[in-house]
Backbone as CSV, one residue per row, in Angstrom:
resi,resn,N_x,N_y,N_z,CA_x,CA_y,CA_z,C_x,C_y,C_z
1,UNK,-5.563,-83.404,-1.302,-4.969,-83.778,-2.515,-5.706,-84.258,-3.961
2,UNK,-5.292,-84.657,-4.716,-5.767,-85.367,-6.171,-5.568,-86.758,-6.227
3,UNK,-5.777,-88.054,-5.996,-5.610,-88.657,-6.373,-5.308,-89.768,-7.384
4,UNK,-5.087,-90.665,-7.953,-5.563,-92.273,-8.914,-5.065,-93.304,-8.141
5,UNK,-6.560,-93.926,-9.149,-6.449,-94.924,-8.511,-7.320,-96.184,-9.828
6,UNK,-6.645,-97.493,-9.934,-7.256,-98.407,-10.982,-7.986,-98.762,-9.739
7,UNK,-9.050,-99.546,-9.985,-9.886,-100.770,-9.031,-10.593,-102.174,-11.015
8,UNK,-10.279,-102.673,-10.032,-11.308,-104.171,-10.820,-12.229,-103.714,-10.857
9,UNK,-12.414,-104.363,-11.494,-14.343,-104.549,-11.232,-15.207,-105.505,-12.003
10,UNK,-15.648,-105.990,-10.839,-16.163,-107.949,-11.974,-17.240,-107.206,-12.490
11,UNK,-18.256,-108.037,-13.451,-19.939,-107.501,-13.358,-19.680,-106.714,-14.437
12,UNK,-19.051,-106.283,-14.611,-18.640,-105.094,-16.100,-18.128,-105.804,-17.907
13,UNK,-19.366,-106.390,-18.422,-19.703,-106.962,-19.402,-19.229,-106.277,-20.690
14,UNK,-20.054,-105.021,-20.832,-20.037,-103.712,-22.034,-20.306,-102.364,-22.296
15,UNK,-20.322,-102.390,-23.652,-20.189,-100.386,-22.806,-20.981,-99.980,-22.327
16,UNK,-22.400,-99.934,-22.639,-23.514,-99.998,-21.399,-22.987,-99.664,-19.870
17,UNK,-22.604,-101.009,-19.974,-22.116,-101.001,-18.502,-21.190,-100.147,-18.228
18,UNK,-19.687,-99.903,-19.313,-19.192,-98.999,-18.482,-19.577,-97.609,-18.718
19,UNK,-21.080,-97.321,-19.256,-21.391,-95.744,-18.935,-22.380,-95.510,-18.279
20,UNK,-22.932,-96.907,-17.529,-23.390,-96.629,-16.212,-23.111,-96.384,-15.420
21,UNK,-21.541,-97.080,-15.067,-21.166,-96.986,-13.837,-20.111,-94.902,-13.245
22,UNK,-19.181,-94.543,-15.518,-18.472,-93.437,-15.590,-19.554,-92.878,-14.798
23,UNK,-21.050,-92.255,-15.412,-22.516,-91.789,-15.042,-22.687,-92.003,-13.419
24,UNK,-22.659,-92.778,-13.131,-22.544,-93.313,-11.004,-21.587,-92.413,-10.567
25,UNK,-20.495,-92.807,-11.282,-18.925,-92.029,-10.446,-18.793,-90.204,-10.649
26,UNK,-19.353,-90.145,-12.100,-18.621,-88.895,-12.647,-19.680,-87.392,-11.729
27,UNK,-20.517,-88.212,-11.457,-21.929,-87.451,-10.560,-21.501,-87.000,-9.095
28,UNK,-20.508,-87.520,-8.801,-20.560,-87.760,-7.463,-18.761,-86.363,-7.194
29,UNK,-19.098,-85.674,-6.310,-19.021,-84.354,-5.691,-17.110,-84.940,-5.172
30,UNK,-16.111,-84.769,-6.430,-15.144,-85.034,-6.257,-14.470,-85.803,-6.601
31,UNK,-15.103,-86.255,-7.567,-14.871,-87.381,-9.020,-14.179,-86.276,-9.787
32,UNK,-12.689,-86.522,-10.433,-12.484,-85.276,-11.676,-12.489,-85.949,-13.104
33,UNK,-12.437,-86.786,-13.052,-12.369,-88.195,-13.986,-12.280,-89.599,-14.136
34,UNK,-13.019,-90.317,-14.710,-13.481,-91.539,-14.584,-13.522,-92.859,-15.643
35,UNK,-12.547,-93.401,-16.400,-12.212,-94.702,-17.332,-12.474,-95.851,-17.349
36,UNK,-13.593,-96.282,-17.998,-13.983,-97.914,-17.213,-13.701,-98.268,-18.385
37,UNK,-13.347,-100.077,-18.270,-13.072,-101.014,-19.491,-13.426,-102.076,-19.166
38,UNK,-14.810,-102.545,-20.048,-14.806,-103.587,-19.447,-14.086,-105.227,-20.245
39,UNK,-13.467,-104.540,-20.995,-12.667,-105.859,-21.610,-11.037,-106.240,-21.018
40,UNK,-10.944,-104.894,-19.694,-9.657,-105.409,-18.895,-10.358,-105.453,-17.272
41,UNK,-11.345,-105.284,-17.074,-12.366,-105.331,-15.969,-11.514,-104.165,-14.984
42,UNK,-11.747,-102.815,-15.549,-10.837,-102.660,-15.149,-11.373,-100.825,-14.726
43,UNK,-11.576,-99.680,-14.365,-12.065,-98.668,-13.649,-10.346,-97.617,-13.123
44,UNK,-10.808,-96.912,-13.894,-9.298,-95.182,-13.057,-9.691,-94.459,-13.217
45,UNK,-9.991,-94.195,-11.736,-10.921,-93.322,-11.218,-9.944,-91.754,-10.772
46,UNK,-9.874,-90.723,-11.130,-9.037,-90.280,-10.432,-9.531,-88.622,-9.379
47,UNK,-10.083,-88.115,-7.805,-10.650,-87.805,-7.077,-9.664,-87.345,-6.024
48,UNK,-11.043,-86.135,-5.758,-9.846,-85.049,-4.536,-10.389,-85.914,-3.894
49,UNK,-9.498,-86.489,-2.541,-10.251,-87.279,-1.359,-9.847,-86.631,-0.561
50,UNK,-9.740,-85.138,-0.603,-10.932,-84.273,0.255,-11.911,-84.229,0.677
51,UNK,-12.991,-84.395,-0.573,-13.919,-84.498,-1.086,-14.508,-85.716,-0.930
52,UNK,-13.779,-86.798,-1.139,-14.646,-88.219,-0.900,-13.805,-89.457,-1.075
53,UNK,-13.849,-90.518,-0.414,-12.998,-91.092,0.162,-12.977,-92.012,-1.101
54,UNK,-11.830,-93.471,-1.254,-12.188,-94.529,-2.210,-13.279,-95.501,-1.007
55,UNK,-13.955,-95.411,-0.242,-14.841,-96.358,0.431,-15.766,-96.078,-0.718
56,UNK,-16.238,-94.950,-0.362,-17.473,-94.165,-1.116,-17.607,-94.570,-2.050
57,UNK,-16.343,-94.583,-3.299,-16.378,-94.886,-4.128,-16.595,-96.142,-4.081
58,UNK,-16.439,-97.000,-3.937,-16.344,-98.618,-4.109,-17.363,-99.495,-3.487
59,UNK,-18.131,-97.808,-3.039,-20.179,-97.977,-2.211,-20.445,-97.820,-3.275
60,UNK,-20.005,-97.404,-3.967,-20.964,-96.867,-5.307,-21.108,-97.854,-5.706
61,UNK,-19.964,-98.244,-6.291,-19.636,-99.332,-7.362,-20.435,-100.403,-7.624
62,UNK,-20.326,-100.754,-5.484,-21.169,-102.066,-5.270,-22.548,-101.866,-5.384
63,UNK,-23.709,-100.980,-5.233,-25.056,-100.610,-5.023,-24.639,-100.205,-6.316
64,UNK,-24.103,-100.217,-7.766,-24.445,-99.980,-9.554,-24.266,-101.608,-9.957
65,UNK,-23.644,-102.877,-8.701,-24.869,-103.955,-8.907,-22.947,-104.171,-9.298
66,UNK,-22.081,-103.730,-9.863,-20.820,-104.507,-9.723,-19.864,-104.859,-8.534
67,UNK,-18.807,-105.674,-9.222,-18.350,-106.571,-7.989,-16.394,-105.647,-7.860
68,UNK,-16.127,-104.847,-6.672,-14.729,-104.443,-6.785,-13.836,-104.851,-5.019
């Protein structure tokens, strides 16, 4: 089933940070789309919860050096 969530992400300060996190998440199986905003400290993610869960997504964000 397709789900969408908006996550608050800390330490995202610039366009490079946005690109970094979008690239890491977009490469994951089950992730459909990612929109990141450093200005709002938010990531909007759409994913198939039968292929990936939100905890795995959050862990990837943390491994990339950001808080969630």
